[in-house]
Phi, psi and omega in degrees: 000319179297321179295321179296317178295319179297316179296318179296318179295317178296321179295323182283318186258347182302309180298323180293321180290325179294319179292323182294336181280351180259144178264359182300131181092349180281155178262136179229156179221141181302145177292130184227165171226162178265125179284170181298330179275002177094354180275163177275143173226152177291140177297322177209165180296129180259116182265131178252125182257154178280338179221164182281056172206154186289343180272352181289162176303146183218165175214174182252135177292129183245344183249149175271096183227150173274154178221159172254143178276124181263331182197166176228138178200134174053034180083005179250156173240141178274126182264127176248143179290155179248164180301142178254098185285000173273347181271161179296321177241090187301328185275355186304313183256005182289141176085002179279146180289123178268326180151192181241144180212168176278138181297333182297342181273000186230153172249149175286151181223148179299141182301328180294339180259010185275077180228000000 
């Protein structure tokens, strides 16, 4: 009887726990601090890679933007652009691959604030 209850519990909660371990679909924002003049500054330099490895071509993130995580690989997360509601067509550039970065450079943000 105990085994039956255990199997039923795993069947019910297993898929939910598996999804919770993935960051895909979550909204992230670069880690920031407030400077003495009141402006935002990056806590550390955020490097954006063209592929999910440290030897790939890279650049430095210069804008304070939210991103959606599209995939995870080798300790990197794929950053996808989010809708820009200040533009005439907010969805035009949404969902495009921005690049790959380390998750340690980002904080999670509520999806309702992912703009």
